[in-house]
C-alpha positions in Angstrom: -75.5 112.3 -121.0 -75.0 112.9 -124.7 -71.6 113.4 -126.3 -70.9 116.4 -128.6 -68.4 115.1 -131.0 -69.3 115.0 -134.6 -72.0 117.8 -134.5 -71.6 120.3 -137.2 -72.0 124.0 -136.6 -74.6 124.0 -139.3 -76.5 121.5 -137.3 -76.2 123.4 -134.0 -77.4 126.7 -135.8 -80.4 124.9 -137.1 -81.3 123.5 -133.8 -81.0 126.9 -132.2 -83.2 128.4 -135.0 -85.8 126.0 -134.3 -85.7 126.4 -130.6 -86.0 130.2 -131.0 -89.0 129.8 -133.4 -90.7 127.5 -130.9 -90.1 129.7 -128.0 -91.4 132.8 -130.0 -94.5 130.8 -131.0 -95.2 129.5 -127.6 -94.7 133.2 -126.0 -97.2 134.5 -128.6 -99.6 131.6 -127.8 -99.1 132.2 -124.0 -99.5 135.8 -124.4 -102.8 135.5 -126.1 -104.0 133.1 -123.5 -103.5 135.5 -120.6 -106.9 136.7 -119.4 -107.6 140.3 -118.4 -108.3 140.8 -114.7 -111.7 139.1 -114.2 -114.9 140.4 -112.8 -113.4 143.7 -111.6 -110.8 142.2 -109.4 -107.8 144.1 -108.4 -104.2 143.2 -109.1 -103.8 142.4 -105.4 -106.9 140.0 -105.4 -105.4 138.3 -108.5 -102.0 137.9 -106.8 -103.7 136.5 -103.7 -106.3 134.3 -105.5 -105.1 131.2 -103.4 -106.0 132.7 -100.0 -109.9 131.9 -100.7 -109.3 129.5 -103.6 -111.8 126.7 -104.7 -109.6 124.0 -106.2 -111.0 121.1 -108.2 -109.0 117.8 -108.4 -109.3 116.1 -111.5 -108.2 112.3 -112.0 -107.4 112.7 -115.8 -108.0 109.0 -116.8 -111.5 109.3 -115.4 -112.7 112.8 -116.2 -113.6 112.8 -120.0 -112.4 110.7 -123.0 -112.2 112.5 -126.1 -111.0 109.8 -128.5 -112.9 106.9 -127.7 -110.2 104.7 -126.2 -111.9 104.6 -122.7 -109.2 106.6 -121.0 -109.8 110.3 -120.0 -107.4 112.7 -121.8 -106.2 116.3 -121.8 -108.6 117.3 -124.7 -111.5 115.8 -122.8 -110.7 118.1 -119.9 -110.6 121.1 -122.3 -114.1 120.0 -123.6 -115.5 120.3 -120.0 -114.1 123.7 -119.1 -117.3 125.5 -119.5 -118.8 123.2 -117.0 -115.9 124.0 -114.4 -116.3 127.7 -115.2 -120.1 127.5 -114.4 -119.3 125.5 -111.3 -117.1 128.4 -110.2 -113.7 126.9 -109.5 -110.4 129.0 -109.3 -108.1 126.2 -110.3 -108.1 122.5 -111.3 -105.2 120.2 -110.1 -104.4 117.5 -112.4 -103.0 114.1 -111.0 -99.9 113.1 -113.0 -99.9 113.3 -116.8 -96.4 112.7 -117.4 -95.3 109.5 -119.3 -95.4 106.6 -117.0 -95.7 102.7 -117.2 -98.8 103.3 -115.2 -98.0 100.8 -112.6 -99.3 103.3 -110.1 -101.2 105.2 -112.7 -98.9 108.1 -113.3 -97.2 108.3 -109.9 -94.4 106.4 -111.5 -93.0 108.9 -113.7 -90.6 108.1 -116.4 -90.2 111.4 -118.0 -90.8 114.7 -116.2 -90.9 117.0 -119.3 -93.6 115.3 -121.4 -97.1 114.2 -121.6 -98.2 110.5 -121.6 -99.4 109.8 -125.0 -102.5 108.2 -123.6 -103.5 111.6 -122.3 -102.3 113.6 -125.3 -99.5 115.9 -126.2 -97.5 119.0 -124.9 -99.5 121.0 -127.6 -102.8 119.5 -126.1 -101.6 120.6 -122.6 -100.6 124.1 -124.0 -104.2 124.2 -125.5 -105.8 123.2 -122.3 -103.9 125.9 -120.4 -104.8 128.5 -122.8 -108.5 127.7 -122.8 -108.6 127.5 -119.0 -106.9 130.8 -118.8 -109.8 132.4 -121.2 -112.2 131.1 -118.5 -110.2 132.4 -115.7 -109.3 129.0 -114.4 -105.7 128.1 -113.3 -104.0 124.7 -113.8 -101.9 123.1 -111.1 -99.8 119.9 -111.8 -98.9 116.9 -109.4 -95.3 116.9 -108.7 -93.8 113.5 -107.8 -90.3 114.1 -106.2 -90.1 111.4 -103.7 -89.5 108.7 -106.4 -89.5 107.8 -110.1 -90.4 105.1 -112.2 -87.8 102.2 -112.5 -88.0 103.0 -116.3 -87.0 106.6 -115.8 -83.6 107.2 -117.6 -82.2 108.2 -114.3 -82.8 104.8 -112.5 -81.9 102.9 -115.7 -78.3 104.3 -115.5 -78.4 104.2 -111.8 -78.9 100.4 -111.8 -76.6 99.7 -114.6 -73.3 99.7 -112.5 -72.0 100.8 -109.1 -69.8 103.6 -110.6 -72.6 105.1 -113.0 -72.7 108.8 -112.4 -76.5 108.4 -111.6 -75.9 105.7 -108.9 -76.1 108.2 -106.0 -79.3 109.7 -107.3 -81.1 106.8 -105.6 -80.9 105.0 -102.3 -78.7 101.8 -102.6 -77.5 99.8 -99.7 -75.9 96.4 -99.0 -77.7 93.7 -97.4 -77.4 92.5 -94.0 -75.0 89.5 -93.8 -74.4 89.9 -97.7 -71.5 87.7 -99.2 -70.4 86.9 -102.7 -72.9 84.2 -102.8 -75.8 85.4 -100.7 -77.7 88.6 -100.9 -78.4 88.8 -97.2 -81.3 90.3 -95.7 -82.8 93.7 -96.4 -80.9 96.5 -94.8 -83.8 97.0 -91.9 -87.5 96.3 -91.4 -88.7 99.5 -93.1 -92.0 98.8 -95.0 -93.6 99.9 -98.4 -96.8 101.9 -98.1 -98.0 99.4 -100.5 -97.2 96.4 -98.5 -94.2 94.3 -97.3 -90.6 95.0 -97.5 -89.4 98.5 -98.9 -86.2 97.0 -100.2 -85.7 95.2 -103.5 -82.6 93.2 -104.3 -81.2 94.1 -107.8 -78.9 91.2 -109.0 -76.9 93.3 -111.5 -75.1 95.4 -108.9 -75.8 93.2 -105.9 -77.4 95.9 -103.8 -80.7 96.7 -102.4 -82.6 99.8 -103.4 -85.3 101.5 -101.2 -88.8 102.1 -102.4 -91.3 103.7 -100.1 -94.0 102.8 -102.3 -94.4 100.2 -105.1 -91.4 98.1 -106.2 -91.4 99.9 -109.5 -91.2 103.3 -107.6 -87.5 103.5 -106.5 -86.9 106.4 -104.0 -84.6 109.3 -105.0 -81.7 110.3 -103.0 -82.4 113.8 -101.7 -79.0 114.1 -99.9 -77.7 114.4 -103.5 -77.5 118.2 -104.6 -77.9 117.2 -108.3 -81.5 115.8 -107.5 -82.5 119.3 -106.0 -81.2 121.1 -109.2 -83.0 118.7 -111.4 -86.3 119.3 -109.9 -85.9 123.1 -109.8 -85.3 123.0 -113.5 -88.4 120.7 -113.9 -90.6 123.1 -112.1 -89.3 126.1 -114.4 -90.1 124.1 -117.4 -93.9 123.8 -116.5 -94.1 127.2 -114.9 -92.8 128.6 -118.3 -95.8 126.8 -119.9 -98.1 128.6 -117.7 -99.1 126.5 -114.9 -100.2 128.1 -111.5 -98.2 125.8 -109.3 -97.9 122.2 -108.0 -99.3 119.8 -105.6 -96.1 118.0 -104.1 -97.0 114.3 -103.7 -96.0 112.4 -100.5 -93.7 115.0 -99.8 -93.3 113.9 -96.2 -91.4 110.7 -97.3 -88.5 112.7 -99.1 -85.7 111.7 -96.7 -84.8 108.6 -94.7 -82.9 108.2 -91.5 -79.3 107.7 -92.5 -78.6 105.4 -89.7 -81.1 103.0 -91.3 -82.3 102.0 -87.8 -85.3 99.7 -87.6 -88.6 101.5 -87.0 -90.5 100.6 -83.8 -93.5 98.2 -83.9 -96.8 99.5 -83.0 -98.6 97.3 -80.3 -101.9 97.0 -78.6 -102.5 97.5 -74.9 -101.4 93.9 -74.3 -98.2 94.4 -76.0 -99.1 92.3 -79.1 -98.0 93.7 -82.6 -100.8 95.4 -84.7 -101.0 94.2 -88.3 -101.9 96.4 -91.1 -104.2 95.4 -94.0 -101.3 93.9 -95.8 -100.7 91.5 -92.9 -97.3 93.2 -92.0 -96.5 94.4 -88.4 -97.5 98.2 -88.2 -94.4 100.4 -87.8 -94.4 104.0 -86.5 -92.6 105.6 -89.5 -90.4 107.6 -87.4 -87.4 106.9 -89.7 -89.0 107.6 -93.1 -91.6 110.4 -92.6 -91.3 114.1 -91.8 -87.5 114.2 -91.4 -86.2 117.9 -91.1 -84.6 118.0 -94.7 -88.1 118.1 -96.1 -88.2 121.9 -94.9 -84.9 122.7 -96.6 -86.1 121.2 -100.0 -89.3 123.1 -99.9 -87.6 126.3 -99.0 -85.6 125.8 -102.2 -88.6 125.0 -104.3 -90.5 128.0 -102.9 -87.6 130.2 -103.7 -87.5 128.9 -107.3 -91.1 129.5 -107.8 -91.1 132.9 -106.1 -88.9 134.2 -109.1 -92.1 134.3 -111.2 -93.9 137.5 -111.1 -97.1 137.1 -108.9 -98.6 140.2 -110.3 -99.1 138.7 -113.7 -101.4 135.9 -114.6 -102.0 133.4 -113.2 -100.8 135.3 -109.9 -98.9 133.8 -107.3 -97.6 130.3 -108.1 -98.6 128.1 -105.3 -97.0 125.2 -103.5 -99.5 122.6 -102.2 -98.4 119.8 -100.2 -99.7 116.4 -99.6 -98.8 116.5 -95.9 -99.5 113.9 -93.2 -99.3 116.5 -90.3 -100.7 114.8 -86.9 -101.7 118.1 -85.5 -102.1 121.9 -86.1 -98.6 122.5 -84.7 -97.0 120.0 -87.1 -99.0 121.7 -90.0 -98.0 125.0 -89.1 -94.2 124.2 -89.4 -94.8 123.2 -93.1 -95.8 126.8 -93.9 -92.3 127.9 -93.1 -91.4 131.3 -91.8 -91.3 135.0 -93.2 -87.7 134.7 -94.1 -87.8 131.0 -95.1 -91.3 130.3 -96.6 -92.3 126.9 -97.6 -95.8 125.7 -98.5 -98.3 128.2 -99.3 -101.1 125.6 -98.7 -100.3 122.4 -97.0 -103.2 120.2 -97.0 -105.3 119.9 -93.7 -106.5 116.1 -94.1 -107.4 115.9 -90.3 -110.7 118.0 -90.1 -112.6 115.1 -91.8 -110.5 111.9 -91.2 -110.4 109.3 -93.8 -110.9 106.4 -91.4 -114.2 107.4 -89.8 -117.0 105.1 -90.8 -120.7 105.5 -90.6 -121.9 102.6 -88.3 -118.6 102.5 -86.2 -118.4 106.3 -85.7 -120.8 108.7 -87.2 -120.0 112.4 -87.5 -118.8 113.6 -84.0 -119.8 117.3 -83.6 -117.3 117.9 -80.7 -114.3 116.3 -82.6 -115.4 118.0 -85.9 -115.6 121.5 -84.0 -112.1 120.9 -82.5 -110.5 119.9 -85.6 -111.9 122.8 -87.5 -110.9 125.2 -84.8 -107.3 123.7 -84.9 -107.3 124.3 -88.6 -108.5 127.9 -88.4 -106.6 129.2 -85.3 -103.6 126.8 -84.9 -101.5 128.1 -87.8 -101.1 131.7 -87.0 -101.9 134.0 -89.7 -101.3 131.3 -92.4 -104.2 130.2 -94.8 -105.8 126.8 -94.3 -106.4 124.3 -97.0 -109.2 122.0 -96.2 -109.4 118.8 -98.0 -112.1 116.1 -97.3 -111.7 113.8 -100.2 -109.3 112.8 -103.0 -108.3 110.0 -105.3 -106.7 108.0 -102.2 -109.7 108.2 -99.9 -113.1 106.2 -100.2 -115.8 108.9 -101.2 -117.8 110.7 -98.7 -120.8 108.4 -99.1 -118.7 105.2 -98.0 -117.2 107.2 -94.9 -120.1 109.1 -93.9 -123.3 108.2 -95.7 -126.2 106.4 -94.1 -128.0 105.1 -97.3 -131.0 107.4 -96.5 -129.7 111.0 -96.1 -126.5 110.7 -98.2 -127.3 113.8 -100.4 -128.2 115.7 -97.2 -125.1 114.5 -95.5 -123.0 115.6 -98.4 -124.6 119.0 -98.4 -123.7 119.4 -94.8 -120.0 118.6 -95.4 -119.8 120.7 -98.4 -121.0 123.7 -96.4 -118.2 122.9 -93.6 -115.6 122.8 -96.4 -116.8 125.8 -98.4 -118.1 128.2 -95.7 -115.0 127.9 -93.5 -112.1 130.4 -93.8 -109.4 129.8 -96.3 -108.9 127.7 -99.6 -111.0 124.5 -100.2 -110.2 121.5 -102.4 -112.8 118.9 -103.4 -112.6 115.9 -105.8 -114.3 115.5 -109.2 -117.7 113.9 -108.8 -118.1 115.2 -105.1 -120.5 117.9 -106.4 -122.8 115.5 -107.8 -122.5 112.8 -104.9 -120.6 110.0 -106.9 -120.6 106.9 -104.8 -117.6 104.7 -104.1 -117.8 101.5 -106.1 -115.2 99.0 -105.4 -114.5 95.9 -107.7 -116.2 92.7 -106.6 -113.6 90.3 -108.0 -109.8 90.3 -107.7 -109.4 89.8 -111.4 -111.2 93.2 -112.0 -108.9 95.2 -109.8 -106.4 97.8 -111.6 -105.0 99.6 -108.4 -101.7 97.9 -107.1 -103.0 98.6 -103.6 -105.9 96.2 -104.1 -103.7 93.7 -105.8 -101.6 93.4 -102.8 -104.2 93.9 -100.1 -107.2 91.9 -101.4 -109.6 91.1 -100.2 -109.3 93.3 -97.0 -108.1 96.2 -98.9 -109.8 96.4 -102.4 -107.7 99.4 -103.5 -108.8 102.7 -104.7 -110.6 101.8 -107.9 -113.9 102.3 -106.2 -113.3 106.2 -106.0 -111.7 106.6 -109.4 -114.5 105.5 -111.5 -115.6 107.7 -114.7 -117.1 111.1 -114.2 -121.0 110.7 -114.5 -122.0 113.4 -117.0 -125.3 111.8 -118.0 -127.5 108.8 -117.0 -126.3 106.5 -119.8 -124.4 103.2 -119.7 -121.2 105.1 -120.6 -122.0 108.1 -118.5 -121.2 110.6 -121.4 -117.5 109.8 -120.3 -116.6 107.8 -123.6 -117.7 106.4 -126.8 -115.7 103.3 -126.1 -115.2 100.8 -123.2 -114.4 102.9 -119.9 -111.1 101.6 -118.2 -113.1 101.2 -115.0 -116.9 100.3 -115.0 -119.5 102.9 -114.8 -121.3 102.4 -111.5 -125.1 101.6 -111.6 -125.8 104.8 -109.6 -125.2 106.8 -112.8 -128.9 106.5 -113.7 -129.9 109.0 -111.0 -126.3 110.6 -110.1 -125.1 112.7 -113.0 -124.5 116.1 -114.0 -127.3 116.3 -116.7 -130.1 115.3 -114.1 -128.8 117.5 -111.3 -128.2 120.6 -113.5 -131.9 120.8 -114.0 -132.8 120.5 -110.4 -132.0 123.6 -108.2 -132.3 121.7 -105.0 -129.8 119.3 -106.2 -126.3 118.6 -104.5 -124.8 120.3 -107.7 -126.9 123.2 -107.2 -126.0 123.4 -103.5 -122.1 123.4 -104.6 -122.7 126.1 -107.0 -124.6 128.2 -104.5 -121.9 127.7 -101.8 -119.0 128.6 -104.2 -120.8 131.7 -105.6 -121.2 132.8 -101.7 -117.6 132.1 -101.0 -116.5 134.1 -104.1 -118.9 137.2 -103.7 -119.5 137.7 -100.1 -116.5 139.6 -98.6 -117.1 138.3 -95.0 -117.2 134.6 -96.3 -114.1 135.3 -98.5 -111.8 137.0 -95.8 -113.7 136.9 -92.4 -112.5 135.0 -89.2 -114.1 131.9 -88.0 -115.6 132.0 -84.3 -117.4 128.8 -83.1 -120.8 129.3 -81.4 -122.9 127.1 -79.1 -119.8 125.1 -78.4 -121.6 122.7 -75.9 -124.0 121.5 -78.5 -123.4 117.9 -79.4 -125.8 117.8 -82.4 -125.3 121.0 -84.4 -122.1 122.7 -85.6 -122.5 126.6 -85.6 -119.9 129.2 -86.3 -119.8 132.8 -87.5 -117.7 134.6 -89.9 -116.9 138.0 -89.3 -115.0 141.0 -90.8 -114.9 144.5 -89.0 -117.7 146.8 -90.2 -119.6 144.1 -92.1 -122.6 142.1 -91.3 -121.9 138.7 -89.4 -122.4 135.7 -91.4 -123.8 132.7 -89.3 -123.7 129.1 -90.4 -125.5 126.1 -88.6 -125.0 122.6 -89.7 -127.0 119.6 -88.2 -125.2 116.6 -88.4 -127.7 114.2 -87.1 -130.7 112.4 -88.8 -133.1 114.2 -86.4 -134.5 117.7 -86.5 -132.7 120.1 -84.3 -133.5 123.7 -83.0 -130.6 126.0 -82.0 -130.5 129.3 -80.3 -127.2 131.2 -81.1 -125.9 134.0 -78.8 -124.0 136.6 -80.6 -121.5 138.8 -78.9 -122.9 142.2 -78.5 -122.2 145.3 -76.5 -125.4 146.7 -74.8 -128.9 145.6 -76.0 -128.9 143.9 -79.6 -131.8 142.8 -81.5 -130.4 140.7 -84.3 -132.4 140.0 -87.5 -131.4 137.4 -89.9 -131.3 137.5 -93.7 -131.2 134.1 -95.3 -128.3 133.5 -97.7 -128.8 129.8 -98.2 -130.8 127.1 -96.7 -131.8 123.4 -97.1 -134.9 123.0 -99.3 -138.2 123.5 -97.6 -136.7 124.7 -94.4 -138.3 127.7 -92.7 -136.2 130.8 -92.9 -135.5 132.0 -89.2 -136.0 135.6 -88.3 -133.6 135.7 -85.5 -130.6 133.7 -84.3 -132.6 132.8 -81.2 -134.4 130.2 -83.1 -133.0 128.3 -86.1 -135.0 125.1 -87.2 -132.9 122.5 -88.9 -134.1 119.3 -90.5 -132.3 116.1 -90.7 -128.8 117.1 -91.7 -130.0 120.6 -92.5 -128.1 123.6 -93.1 -128.8 127.3 -92.7 -126.6 130.3 -93.7 -127.6 133.8 -93.1 -126.3 137.5 -92.5 -127.1 138.9 -88.9 -127.6 142.6 -88.5 
């Protein structure tokens, strides 16, 4: 809160002049940056770009360093836009780039309207958006609304006194049994996602504040209408700068049960409490996740974003949700209704679960088929967003690789991701098969999760290592010392090597994305599962009325398989296949009655 006494009219006039000049300059820059409708696309297809979108997640600190400090930055991303254009993505999602103490690497925001200096400036951001627009790539930002940094001006004010106007912007409570000399116990048994109690004592005002995540990430109080208005203004600030939407972080945790009742302990079949990786008793999260108020907030945010013209570049401004729905019915609720819409694309993280590990549970065709069917059919006419990998999960190699067929397994999973109906999101480095490389010593750990959970949980550093552009010691990522070590796998797994090999994983991603973007059936057609009793091969067809059927078969075993697919047909039908894509060296089948697949082999073809 700034006082206004002592400011002269001349000063006010000067400030207004500067604002108007800056606004005019930015408007001219933004106008120059807007691309024409690309590739002959209609205005409607530009508006609905998100319905078949390929979205690429970038962890900015690890993508490309432009100034030699070992940390990726915005100018580095701009340098690599040609690569992203060649890959064929529609949008890039940047994890947080706002000023932050970096306790949780940006997810502890201290200023929502600026850029962290280690990533660049607002001018660098505007240049990134302008250059991305020229290449028909949209920019999506992470929006962290559950909590702020404890260094944010709001929280600094909030903890200064019980009567400060910002006190009610956060969740403060007295301790149990508190006295003038004893702080008492935390208000309840709620736990932090990062381990141990979710309540932190503040000696200055002698109350506890709630933090669902790290101690330095106090939760905002979404029962306060001023918090709602503040974030709507923040969204508009970035939308005015040309962003195409937001991925809302940890959105399921916005609200807490006002009764402050304890959460139930999760127990095994013998009635004994189950411990998590931090040594705490696992709780059911019933009082701290997916409470009804989340829907109201997202309806408000959607309404604010829908005021931006969807018929002008970058088209519809999308709301993507980091949602933790347990099934398709819960996921469907997050889309909202026709009169009260919420997310355009809540993330479906269930099709390929994070917890499945090769050795204990290989790819299960029946479960994968069920999950994919739920994702495609359990959400009505809404558009699914499939997500197999991100900055919080071990990469696909650790979860599903066998050390022998890793590339083929990742080609198979990429096929499921990109040949299914709807939007698809994948993580930087997935397209070249980057490997999870966790630290081997606690002193090397950077992630707060690993610092608390070591050695059972080594944190998320292993999936956040620098992008492997070339097979050198620094991977073409930086001229300095990279903030995380470059894995030894860089010698063979890198963009430069794979770009020259048409049979590489990178070549496969490019081919799939090209099919997804250019084949109308793959862009819009429905998914229908085939051969549903098969426990070795996942097969489905994509179909649009009046167009050739597209068949997809994916062998998810290490043994060769042969499938015979029966397509629905009125009368006598002699189907013939035209190959669209297949595993290298595989025989192109002539009919659906005999499709031969090698270990983790894939076939994609049109049937007429």
